[in-house]
C-alpha positions as CSV (number, residue, x, y, z in Angstrom):
1,M,42.2,57.9,72.8
2,Q,42.2,57.3,76.6
3,R,39.0,55.3,76.4
4,R,40.5,53.1,73.6
5,A,43.6,52.4,75.7
6,L,41.5,51.4,78.7
7,L,39.4,49.0,76.5
8,L,42.6,47.5,75.0
9,S,44.1,46.9,78.5
10,A,40.9,45.3,79.7
11,A,40.9,42.9,76.8
12,V,44.3,41.5,77.5
13,L,45.0,41.7,81.3
14,P,43.4,39.2,83.7
15,F,43.2,41.8,86.5
16,A,41.0,44.0,84.3
17,A,38.1,41.7,85.1
18,P,36.6,43.9,87.9
19,A,35.6,46.5,85.3
20,F,33.6,43.8,83.6
21,V,32.1,42.7,86.9
22,T,31.1,46.3,87.6
23,A,29.5,46.5,84.1
24,A,27.6,43.2,84.7
25,R,26.3,44.4,88.0
26,A,25.1,47.6,86.3
27,Q,23.1,45.4,84.0
28,G,21.5,43.6,86.9
29,F,23.2,40.3,86.9
30,T,26.2,38.6,88.5
31,P,26.3,34.7,88.6
32,Q,25.6,33.0,92.0
33,N,26.4,29.3,92.5
34,A,26.8,29.0,88.7
35,E,26.7,25.5,87.2
36,C,27.9,24.0,83.9
37,I,26.1,20.8,82.9
38,A,28.1,18.3,81.0
39,P,25.5,15.9,79.4
40,A,27.6,12.8,79.8
41,A,29.8,11.0,82.3
42,P,33.2,12.4,83.3
43,G,35.6,12.3,80.4
44,G,34.9,13.0,76.8
45,G,33.9,16.2,74.9
46,F,31.1,17.6,77.0
47,D,33.0,17.2,80.2
48,L,36.1,18.8,78.5
49,T,33.9,21.7,77.3
50,C,32.7,22.5,80.8
51,R,35.9,21.9,82.8
52,L,38.3,23.7,80.4
53,T,36.0,26.7,80.0
54,T,35.1,27.1,83.7
55,R,38.7,26.7,84.7
56,M,39.8,29.4,82.3
57,L,37.0,31.8,83.1
58,A,38.1,31.6,86.8
59,E,41.8,31.8,86.1
60,T,41.5,34.8,83.9
61,G,39.1,36.5,86.4
62,I,36.5,36.9,83.7
63,V,33.9,35.3,85.9
64,P,34.4,36.3,89.6
65,Q,33.0,33.2,91.2
66,P,33.8,29.5,90.6
67,I,31.5,27.5,88.3
68,R,30.9,23.9,89.2
69,T,30.6,21.2,86.6
70,Q,27.6,18.8,87.0
71,N,27.7,15.6,84.9
72,M,24.3,14.6,83.6
73,P,24.6,11.6,81.3
74,G,21.6,10.2,79.4
75,G,20.7,10.1,75.7
76,I,23.8,12.1,74.7
77,G,22.1,15.3,75.9
78,A,18.5,14.3,76.0
79,V,18.3,14.1,79.8
80,A,20.0,17.5,80.1
81,I,17.7,19.4,77.8
82,N,14.7,17.8,79.4
83,H,16.0,18.8,82.8
84,I,16.5,22.4,81.7
85,N,13.1,22.7,80.1
86,A,11.2,20.9,82.8
87,Q,12.8,22.4,85.9
88,R,15.1,25.4,85.1
89,R,13.5,27.2,82.2
90,A,14.5,30.7,83.5
91,D,17.6,29.8,85.6
92,P,20.3,32.5,84.9
93,N,23.1,30.5,86.6
94,V,23.2,27.4,84.4
95,I,24.9,26.7,81.1
96,V,24.9,23.4,79.2
97,A,27.7,22.0,77.0
98,V,26.7,21.2,73.5
99,S,28.3,20.1,70.2
100,T,27.6,19.6,66.5
101,G,26.5,16.0,67.5
102,S,23.8,17.6,69.6
103,W,22.5,19.4,66.5
104,V,22.5,16.1,64.6
105,L,20.4,14.5,67.4
106,L,18.0,17.4,67.6
107,S,17.5,17.2,63.8
108,Q,16.5,13.5,64.1
109,G,14.1,14.0,67.0
110,R,16.3,12.2,69.5
111,F,15.6,14.8,72.2
112,G,11.9,14.1,72.3
113,R,9.7,17.1,71.8
114,W,12.5,19.6,72.4
115,S,14.0,21.4,69.4
116,E,16.7,23.9,68.6
117,N,14.1,26.6,69.6
118,D,13.9,25.4,73.2
119,V,17.2,26.8,74.4
120,R,19.2,30.0,74.2
121,W,22.4,29.5,72.2
122,I,25.3,31.3,74.0
123,G,28.4,30.6,72.1
124,A,31.3,28.3,71.0
125,I,34.7,27.8,72.6
126,G,36.4,26.1,69.7
127,A,36.1,23.3,67.1
128,D,37.6,20.2,65.7
129,Y,37.1,19.6,62.0
130,G,36.2,16.7,59.8
131,V,38.7,15.2,57.4
132,I,38.6,12.7,54.6
133,A,41.5,10.2,55.2
134,V,42.9,7.4,53.1
135,R,45.9,5.1,53.4
136,R,49.2,6.4,52.2
137,D,49.1,4.0,49.3
138,S,45.5,4.6,48.4
139,R,44.4,4.7,44.7
140,F,42.7,8.0,45.6
141,Q,45.3,10.8,45.2
142,T,42.9,13.7,45.4
143,L,39.3,14.3,46.5
144,A,38.4,14.5,42.8
145,D,39.6,10.9,42.4
146,L,37.2,9.8,45.2
147,V,34.4,11.9,43.9
148,N,34.7,10.4,40.4
149,Q,34.6,6.9,41.8
150,L,31.6,7.6,43.9
151,R,29.8,9.0,40.9
152,A,30.7,5.9,38.9
153,D,29.8,3.3,41.6
154,P,29.2,4.5,45.2
155,A,29.1,0.9,46.5
156,S,32.7,0.3,45.2
157,V,34.2,2.5,47.9
158,P,33.9,1.0,51.4
159,M,34.0,3.8,53.9
160,G,33.8,3.5,57.7
161,A,33.8,5.6,60.9
162,G,32.5,5.7,64.4
163,G,28.8,5.3,64.7
164,A,26.0,4.0,62.6
165,V,24.1,5.6,59.8
166,G,22.9,9.0,61.0
167,S,25.9,9.6,63.2
168,Q,28.3,12.6,63.0
169,D,30.9,10.6,61.0
170,W,28.3,9.2,58.6
171,H,27.1,12.8,58.0
172,K,30.6,13.8,56.7
173,A,30.6,11.1,54.1
174,A,26.9,11.6,53.3
175,L,27.4,15.4,52.7
176,V,30.4,14.8,50.4
177,A,28.4,12.2,48.5
178,R,25.3,14.5,48.2
179,A,27.4,17.5,47.2
180,T,28.7,15.6,44.2
181,G,25.3,14.3,43.1
182,V,25.4,10.9,44.8
183,D,22.5,9.6,46.8
184,P,24.0,8.9,50.3
185,R,21.8,5.8,50.6
186,R,23.9,4.2,47.9
187,M,27.2,4.6,49.9
188,R,28.9,1.5,51.3
189,Y,29.3,2.6,55.0
190,V,30.7,0.4,57.7
191,P,30.1,1.4,61.3
192,F,32.8,1.1,64.0
193,E,33.1,1.7,67.8
194,G,34.9,5.0,67.5
195,G,37.8,6.5,65.7
196,G,40.4,4.0,66.9
197,Q,38.7,1.0,65.3
198,S,38.0,3.0,62.2
199,M,41.7,4.0,61.8
200,A,42.8,0.3,62.4
201,A,40.3,-0.7,59.7
202,L,41.7,1.9,57.3
203,L,45.3,0.9,57.9
204,G,44.4,-2.8,57.6
205,G,42.7,-2.3,54.2
206,H,39.2,-3.2,55.4
207,I,37.9,0.2,54.4
208,Q,39.3,2.6,51.8
209,V,38.1,6.0,53.2
210,F,37.8,7.2,56.8
211,P,35.7,10.4,57.3
212,G,37.2,11.2,60.7
213,D,38.3,14.2,62.8
214,A,41.5,16.2,62.5
215,S,42.4,15.6,66.2
216,E,42.1,11.8,65.9
217,V,44.1,11.4,62.7
218,R,47.0,13.8,63.5
219,G,49.4,11.1,64.8
220,Q,49.0,8.9,61.8
221,L,49.3,11.8,59.5
222,E,52.5,13.0,61.1
223,A,53.8,9.3,61.0
224,G,53.1,9.2,57.2
225,E,50.7,6.3,57.5
226,I,47.8,8.2,55.9
227,R,47.0,10.9,53.4
228,L,44.3,13.5,53.8
229,L,42.3,14.2,50.7
230,A,40.5,17.2,52.3
231,V,39.8,19.0,55.5
232,L,36.1,20.0,56.0
233,A,36.8,23.5,57.1
234,A,36.2,27.0,55.6
235,N,40.0,27.6,55.5
236,R,43.1,25.5,55.7
237,L,44.0,24.4,59.2
238,P,47.4,25.3,60.8
239,G,50.4,23.1,61.7
240,A,50.4,19.5,60.5
241,F,47.4,20.2,58.3
242,A,48.6,23.3,56.5
243,A,49.3,21.5,53.2
244,V,45.9,19.8,53.1
245,P,43.4,21.6,50.9
246,T,39.8,22.2,52.0
247,A,37.0,20.4,50.2
248,R,35.8,23.8,49.1
249,E,39.1,24.5,47.4
250,Q,38.4,21.3,45.3
251,G,34.9,22.2,44.3
252,V,33.0,20.2,47.0
253,E,30.9,22.6,49.1
254,V,31.1,20.7,52.4
255,E,32.3,21.9,55.8
256,W,32.1,19.9,59.0
257,P,33.2,21.8,62.1
258,I,32.7,19.8,65.3
259,V,31.7,22.9,67.3
260,R,31.9,22.8,71.1
261,G,30.0,25.4,73.0
262,F,27.0,26.2,75.3
263,Y,23.3,26.9,75.5
264,G,21.2,28.3,78.3
265,P,17.6,27.8,79.4
266,P,14.9,29.0,77.0
267,Q,13.7,31.8,79.3
268,M,17.2,32.8,80.7
269,P,16.9,36.6,81.3
270,D,18.5,38.8,78.8
271,A,20.9,40.3,81.4
272,A,22.2,36.8,82.2
273,Y,22.3,35.7,78.6
274,N,24.3,38.8,77.6
275,Y,26.7,38.2,80.6
276,W,27.5,34.7,79.5
277,V,27.9,35.7,75.8
278,E,30.3,38.5,76.8
279,A,32.2,36.1,79.1
280,L,32.9,33.8,76.2
281,R,33.8,36.8,74.0
282,R,36.3,38.0,76.5
283,L,37.7,34.4,76.9
284,H,38.4,34.2,73.1
285,A,40.3,37.5,73.3
286,H,42.4,36.6,76.3
287,P,46.1,35.8,75.4
288,A,46.1,32.7,77.6
289,W,43.2,31.1,75.8
290,P,44.7,29.9,72.4
291,E,47.4,27.7,74.1
292,Q,44.9,26.2,76.5
293,R,42.4,25.5,73.7
294,A,45.0,24.0,71.4
295,A,46.3,21.7,74.1
296,Q,42.8,20.1,74.1
297,G,42.9,19.5,70.3
298,L,40.5,22.4,69.5
299,F,41.0,25.0,66.8
300,E,39.8,28.6,66.9
301,F,36.0,29.0,66.5
302,N,34.8,32.2,68.0
303,L,31.1,32.6,67.2
304,V,29.0,33.8,70.1
305,G,25.5,35.3,70.7
306,A,23.3,35.9,67.6
307,E,25.9,34.5,65.2
308,Y,26.2,31.3,67.1
309,E,22.4,31.0,67.4
310,A,22.1,31.4,63.6
311,L,24.7,28.7,63.0
312,A,23.0,26.3,65.4
313,K,19.6,26.7,63.9
314,R,20.9,26.6,60.3
315,R,23.0,23.5,60.8
316,T,20.2,21.7,62.6
317,A,17.8,22.5,59.8
318,E,20.3,21.2,57.2
319,F,20.8,18.0,59.1
320,R,17.0,17.6,59.4
321,Q,16.6,17.9,55.7
322,L,19.4,15.4,55.0
323,A,17.7,13.0,57.5
324,R,14.5,13.3,55.6
325,D,16.2,12.8,52.3
326,V,17.7,9.5,53.3
327,G,14.7,8.3,55.3
328,L,16.1,8.6,58.8
329,V,13.0,10.6,59.8
330,T,9.6,11.1,58.2
331,Q,8.8,14.2,56.2
332,S,6.6,15.5,58.9
333,Q,9.3,15.6,61.5
């Protein structure tokens, strides 16, 4: 009983961190001059992932020393993964921000010869989720209405979102189409420069469906300008999204979490890998974390370690197969 009480207190109190530090030292690793690489310029999701996480790890005392953020733009992660594999394959003091978009790029060979097997997947800090949005006066009242029209004539439903064919937003629409027996190549997809342009096109009647993200449509949803046919999550989302059914509830087996997290170098020592996994696990359990995460538009998504690795590899393989099916990559890739 006494041991259980100590464990519980360590899970919720920031000043309990020294016990963790002692345990880490016993395992042979404490970070020195640690660095978080954000594979993009300042601002945006990768930068947010590094800066939010490192700030909270320091403020909670989970990691005893500050972690600096190093921005490394280029190829939406290609430069960073090349840097890690070419120069820092066994560095225990570096973690790299990653997202679902990185898995999409890996699946399409956009990172050169590096694959999902050339890093160590540490864990997630949270996720945004895909949504299927229509205008408030849309002819599509439910996801079933949209699915039936896609089956009848995929080209009759103009859909649009940020990025071209093969992008994250395109994948949301493509997965919905494929899950309902429609060849994604027959979709009528219009690319835009980000979610803002896509939403303007939806409200202006230039497209009928916007496969966007929960965080970027929340304002228009609360204003009553749009209706959501589905959230692409395993369970319903809280708050403003609580009344929106998931695609799975409606018989369409599609999820799209935009997971934000980290990987480490491929030869990162086990002691260091376990340290960073445990640091994220403790961050998820800390009472200050949910509010800070939510303030950045992220929902709870707590996979770390082996479970996170399995997710990263499974999703990358799924994206690779879809890319082959629609001709984005060759069958040999």
